N, C-alpha and C positions, 0 to 999 in steps of 0.2 A: 335436886331430888333425883332419885334413882329410877331406872326403868324396870317395869315388871311386865312380863309377857310381851315385850316389844313396844310398849307404850310408855311414854314419859309420864310420870305420876303428876307432874304439874298440869299436863293436858287433861288427865282424868279428873283431877279436882276441879279444873275450870269447867269442864263439860257437865259433870254430875253434881258438883257442889259437895261431894263427899270424899273423905280421905280413907274411910274404912271400907272393908269388903262387905258385900251384901251377905246376909245370913243365909247359910245353906242348910239343907235338911240334915238332920242328925243321923249319924251312922248307927246301926244296930249294936255295934261294938267298936272298941278302939282299934287302931291299927296294930298296936302291940298285942291285943287279945286275938286278932285275926291271924297275925303271923305265928303266934304261939300255937294256935289250933292247927294251922297248916303244918307246922313242924312236927306236931304230934302225929298227924296223919301220915306224913312221910316216914317217920320212924316205924309206925305200925305196918306200913306197906313194905318197907325193907325187911322187917321181921317176918313177913308173910302172913300176918294176922288179918289184913284186910286187902281187898282187891279194888284198885282205883280204876275208874273208867278212862278210856282213851279219848282223845279229841274227836275221833271218828264216831265213837259211841255217843258222845255228847251232841254232836251235830245231827246224828240220826234221830235222837230223842227230841231235839228241837223241831225238826221237820215233821215228826209224827204228831207233835202237839198242835201244829197249825192245821 
């Protein structure tokens, strides 16, 4: 068996009794859709049609919410 995340899968199966991953919560959109939307935003930003916030602005906004 192969290793995933630094753990031998034989060990994982022996400990959990399962070979499959646990079900995770679903994303609101696929990775493809998320990337496509991000690229659209970058294109609009380069054309000067939208202004994107900086990391500093984002961090200030988070601090203000608390």
